[in-house]
C-alpha positions as CSV (number, residue, x, y, z in Angstrom):
1,X,-10.8,-4.5,-8.8
2,X,-11.5,-1.0,-7.6
3,X,-8.7,-0.4,-5.0
4,X,-5.7,-2.0,-3.4
5,X,-4.8,-1.0,0.1
6,X,-7.0,2.1,-0.3
7,X,-5.3,3.1,-3.5
8,X,-7.8,3.3,-6.5
9,X,-6.9,1.2,-9.5
10,X,-8.5,1.4,-12.9
11,X,-6.6,-1.0,-15.1
12,X,-4.9,-4.4,-14.7
13,X,-1.4,-2.8,-15.0
14,X,-2.3,-0.4,-12.2
15,X,-3.6,-3.2,-10.0
16,X,-0.5,-5.3,-10.7
17,X,1.8,-2.5,-9.8
18,X,-0.1,-1.8,-6.6
19,X,-0.1,-5.5,-5.5
20,X,3.6,-5.9,-6.3
21,X,4.4,-2.9,-4.0
22,X,2.5,-4.3,-1.0
23,X,2.8,-7.2,1.4
24,X,1.1,-8.6,4.4
25,X,-2.6,-8.1,5.2
26,X,-4.1,-5.8,2.6
27,X,-7.6,-4.6,1.9
28,X,-8.9,-5.1,-1.6
29,X,-12.0,-3.4,-2.8
30,X,-13.7,-5.4,-5.6
31,X,-16.8,-5.1,-7.7
32,X,-18.9,-8.3,-8.1
33,X,-21.9,-7.6,-10.2
34,X,-23.8,-4.7,-8.5
35,X,-22.1,-5.4,-5.1
36,X,-18.9,-3.9,-3.8
37,X,-16.8,-6.0,-1.4
38,X,-13.8,-5.3,0.8
39,X,-11.6,-8.4,1.1
40,X,-8.6,-8.8,3.4
41,X,-5.8,-10.7,1.7
42,X,-2.4,-11.7,3.3
43,X,-0.1,-10.8,0.3
44,X,3.1,-12.9,0.3
45,X,6.4,-11.7,-1.2
46,X,7.8,-13.9,-4.0
47,X,10.8,-13.7,-6.3
48,X,10.1,-12.8,-9.8
49,X,12.1,-12.1,-12.9
50,X,12.2,-8.5,-14.4
51,X,14.3,-6.8,-17.1
52,X,16.4,-5.3,-14.3
53,X,17.0,-8.6,-12.5
54,X,15.3,-10.9,-10.0
55,X,13.4,-9.0,-7.3
56,X,10.8,-9.7,-4.5
57,X,7.3,-8.5,-5.2
58,X,3.8,-9.0,-3.8
59,X,1.6,-11.6,-5.5
60,X,-2.0,-12.8,-5.3
61,X,-3.9,-15.4,-7.2
62,X,-5.4,-13.2,-9.9
63,X,-5.2,-12.9,-13.7
64,X,-6.7,-10.7,-16.3
65,X,-9.6,-12.0,-18.4
66,X,-7.6,-11.3,-21.6
67,X,-3.9,-11.5,-21.4
68,X,-1.5,-10.7,-24.2
69,X,1.8,-12.4,-23.7
70,X,3.6,-10.3,-26.2
71,X,3.6,-6.8,-27.5
72,X,3.4,-6.4,-31.3
73,X,4.9,-3.6,-33.3
74,X,4.6,-2.6,-36.9
75,X,7.7,-2.7,-39.3
76,X,8.7,0.9,-38.6
77,X,8.0,0.9,-34.9
78,X,9.9,-2.3,-34.4
79,X,13.1,-0.8,-35.7
80,X,13.0,2.0,-33.1
81,X,12.0,-0.4,-30.3
82,X,14.8,-2.8,-31.3
83,X,17.5,-0.1,-31.0
84,X,15.9,1.1,-27.7
85,X,15.9,-2.3,-26.2
86,X,19.4,-3.0,-27.4
87,X,20.6,0.2,-25.8
88,X,18.9,-0.8,-22.5
89,X,20.6,-4.2,-22.7
90,X,24.0,-2.6,-23.1
91,X,23.4,-0.1,-20.2
92,X,22.2,-2.9,-17.9
93,X,25.2,-5.0,-18.9
94,X,27.6,-2.2,-18.2
95,X,26.0,-1.6,-14.8
96,X,26.3,-5.3,-13.9
97,X,30.0,-5.2,-14.8
98,X,30.6,-2.3,-12.5
99,X,28.7,-4.1,-9.7
100,X,30.4,-7.4,-10.4
101,X,33.3,-7.2,-7.9
102,X,31.1,-6.1,-5.0
103,X,28.8,-9.1,-5.5
104,X,31.5,-11.8,-5.2
105,X,31.4,-11.9,-1.3
106,X,27.7,-12.8,-1.5
107,X,28.7,-15.7,-3.8
108,X,31.2,-17.0,-1.2
109,X,28.5,-16.6,1.5
110,X,26.1,-18.7,-0.6
111,X,28.6,-21.5,-1.0
112,X,28.9,-21.9,2.8
113,X,25.2,-22.1,3.5
114,X,24.1,-18.5,3.3
115,X,21.0,-17.4,1.3
116,X,21.7,-17.1,-2.4
117,X,21.2,-13.5,-3.6
118,X,19.3,-13.8,-6.9
119,X,21.3,-10.8,-8.2
120,X,24.7,-12.5,-7.7
121,X,26.7,-13.6,-10.8
122,X,26.0,-17.0,-12.2
123,X,28.2,-19.3,-14.3
124,X,27.3,-21.2,-17.4
125,X,26.1,-24.0,-15.1
126,X,23.7,-21.6,-13.3
127,X,22.5,-20.0,-16.6
128,X,21.8,-23.4,-18.0
129,X,19.9,-24.4,-14.9
130,X,17.7,-21.3,-15.0
131,X,17.2,-21.7,-18.8
132,X,16.1,-25.3,-18.3
133,X,13.7,-24.3,-15.6
134,X,12.2,-21.6,-17.7
135,X,11.6,-24.0,-20.6
136,X,10.2,-26.6,-18.2
137,X,7.7,-24.0,-16.9
138,X,7.0,-22.7,-20.4
139,X,8.5,-19.2,-19.8
140,X,10.1,-19.0,-23.3
141,X,10.4,-15.2,-23.0
142,X,12.8,-15.6,-20.0
143,X,14.7,-18.3,-21.9
144,X,15.4,-16.2,-24.9
145,X,16.1,-13.1,-22.8
146,X,18.6,-15.1,-20.7
147,X,20.3,-16.3,-23.9
148,X,20.5,-12.8,-25.3
149,X,21.7,-11.2,-22.1
150,X,24.4,-13.9,-21.7
151,X,25.7,-13.1,-25.1
152,X,25.6,-9.4,-24.4
153,X,27.5,-9.8,-21.2
154,X,30.2,-12.0,-22.8
155,X,30.5,-9.5,-25.7
156,X,30.8,-6.4,-23.5
157,X,33.1,-8.2,-21.1
158,X,35.4,-9.2,-23.9
159,X,35.9,-5.6,-24.9
160,X,37.3,-4.6,-21.5
161,X,40.9,-3.3,-22.0
162,X,42.5,-6.2,-20.2
163,X,44.7,-9.0,-21.5
164,X,44.1,-11.7,-22.6
165,X,40.7,-10.3,-23.7
166,X,40.2,-8.9,-27.2
167,X,39.8,-5.5,-25.6
168,X,43.3,-5.8,-24.2
169,X,44.7,-6.5,-27.7
170,X,42.8,-3.6,-29.1
171,X,44.1,-1.3,-26.3
172,X,47.7,-2.3,-27.2
173,X,47.1,-1.6,-30.9
174,X,45.7,1.9,-30.1
175,X,48.7,2.5,-27.8
176,X,51.1,1.6,-30.7
177,X,49.2,4.0,-33.0
178,X,49.2,6.9,-30.6
179,X,52.8,6.3,-29.7
180,X,53.9,6.2,-33.3
181,X,51.8,9.4,-34.1
182,X,53.6,11.2,-31.2
183,X,57.0,9.9,-32.4
184,X,56.1,11.1,-35.9
185,X,55.4,14.7,-34.6
186,X,58.8,14.6,-33.0
187,X,60.5,13.5,-36.3
188,X,61.3,10.0,-35.1
189,X,60.7,6.7,-36.8
190,X,57.8,4.5,-35.7
191,X,58.6,2.2,-32.8
192,X,58.4,-1.6,-33.1
193,X,55.5,-3.8,-31.9
194,X,54.8,-3.9,-28.2
195,X,56.6,-6.8,-26.5
196,X,53.8,-8.9,-25.1
197,X,56.2,-10.9,-23.0
198,X,56.5,-7.8,-20.7
199,X,52.7,-8.0,-20.2
200,X,52.7,-11.7,-19.4
201,X,52.7,-11.1,-15.6
202,X,49.6,-9.0,-15.8
203,X,48.0,-11.4,-18.2
204,X,48.6,-14.4,-15.9
205,X,47.3,-12.5,-12.9
206,X,44.0,-11.7,-14.7
207,X,43.8,-15.3,-15.9
208,X,44.1,-16.6,-12.3
209,X,41.5,-14.1,-11.0
210,X,39.1,-15.1,-13.8
211,X,39.6,-18.7,-13.1
212,X,39.0,-18.2,-9.4
213,X,35.8,-16.3,-10.1
214,X,34.6,-19.0,-12.5
215,X,35.3,-21.7,-9.8
216,X,33.4,-19.7,-7.2
217,X,30.3,-19.2,-9.4
218,X,30.2,-22.8,-10.7
219,X,30.5,-24.1,-7.1
220,X,27.7,-21.7,-5.9
221,X,25.5,-22.8,-8.8
222,X,26.0,-26.4,-7.9
223,X,25.6,-26.3,-4.1
224,X,23.2,-23.3,-3.8
225,X,21.7,-22.5,-7.2
226,X,19.3,-19.7,-8.2
227,X,15.9,-21.1,-9.0
228,X,12.8,-19.8,-10.7
229,X,9.8,-19.7,-8.3
230,X,6.9,-21.7,-9.7
């Protein structure tokens, strides 16, 4: 491959990036032996998985002669790459948590027949379906990435300072410590434990909201699931 849509490409990665960024009728300049050809290809848009989520990209029926499915690192380099990838996972998870409320209306739309946005939240049912399809198609990288990202999301979500999550209990403990420290500076005795019954109203409200979101995502994953394009 020499050029895609008039843009020169020298490597497989450059060609792949150029193809994914295009759609519709595109001119491909290729080298076959000693002859250069200009081929017109109608490039379709398909949904594909990426580390930042599912997105639409251009695709043609081409593959490299030698394809390495994995990247190998030495013992020292692997440590740095592990920390880097973990940091990226945490950043992506935090970003998805911030975007979570604004994506709920799209889930409701999908339940009533609208197109399912591949970036909307999924329940355990949806994650299991996607994982099963990944295994069925032999995409083990996606399966393990999905498993890891699901655990990351649950772990980070559980640290939110909201009851009844663990983060809410941690926040109460820190409140008690700061309160007692301030009381100590004022020469007063430490206060007693926080009365959790006063927080029961907030806790129940969050439980109801969480239950409603779970019901919505499970319903959407049953009637209009996200699927992996073959």
